[in-house]
N, C-alpha and C positions, 0 to 999 in steps of 0.2 A: 677879528679876522673875517673878511668877506671875500667872495669871488667877484669876477668881473661884472656880474649881473647884480651884485649887492646882497646876495644871499649869504648867510653865516656858513662859515667852514668849520664844522666840528672836527676834533680829533687831530688838529694840526700840531705839530711839535714847535714850540717857541723856546729859544735858548739864547743865552748871552754869547756874543761874538767878541766884543771889545768893550773896554771901560776904563775909567781912571784908576781903578784898584784891581787887585787879584780877584778873578771871578770864580764862583763855584761852577763845577761841571754838572750842571743840572738842566732839565728841560721841563716845560709845563706843556700840558695838552689843553687845547681849547675846548670849551664846553659846547653844548648844543647850540648856544646862541653865538658861538665864535669868540667869546671872551676868554681872557686868560689872566693869570696873575703871577708875576715873578717879583721876588723881594730883591731890590738892589742893595748891595753891601755899603754904599755910601753915596753922597751926592756927586753929580756930574753927568757927563753925556755917555749914554750906553748904546751900542749898536746891538740890535736883536736880529736873530736869523730865524727864518721860518721854513719848515718843509712839510708838505701834505701830499699824499698820493694824488696823482693826476694834475699837480700844479707845479709850475716852475718854482725853484727856491727863490725867496725874497729876503730882504733886509731893510731895516729902518732904523733911525736913531731917535732917541728920546732923551730929553733933559730931565734929571730927577733932582729935587732939592729945592732950595729957595722957599721953604715952608710948605711945599706941597706934599701931601701924604700919598696922593695918587696921581699918576700921569696917565692920561688918555691917549691912546695910539691907535689908529686904524690902519691895517695893512691890507692891501687888495692883492689877492692871489690870482695870477693869470694861468689859464689852462696850459698844459704841455702841448 
């Protein structure tokens, strides 16, 4: 998670919005470097939502599966 200037955004809340299977109602917080980890319950496309104080809410879709154990996703948060 980064801001418009490319700086990491710590303590942003990242959560599942939509996916191919029932989704747990959980959220992850980004670390000091803006990284986060959520475990997808199965293969498919997942939409993740992001909230952080001082930034507009954002969403992005990531494809999980196909032999990949880790999906890399960068989301840019825009100031409110």
